[in-house]
C-alpha positions, 0 to 999 in steps of 0.5 A: 943575582943583582942587589937592589936598594929599597927604602923602608922606615924603621917600623916597616923594616922591623915588621917585615923582619919579624914576619920573615923570621917567623917564616924562617926566611931571611929578610931579603928572601922574604921581600923577594918572594913577596914581590914576585908573588905580587907580580904573579897575582897581577899577571893572573888578574890581567889574564883573567880580565882578558879571558872575561873580555873574550867570554861568550857567556856559555856555561857548563854544569860540573856534570857536563864538565866531567863528561867532557873531560872523560870523553876527551873533548 
């Protein structure tokens, strides 16, 4: 892994450190995981927006979905 410098105010760093300690993680691991989660959420949102743009408006009831799943459609 490569080291990267990120600047935080003292208050921000203390707040993040407190949360990391509470979660049982190091400061670095907490910041790394939090950043990657944010990137994943952005990718999911982009995929959702792309799917909406291609939506044809057809909807199915839960019963229909279950039936299609059972029939392998």
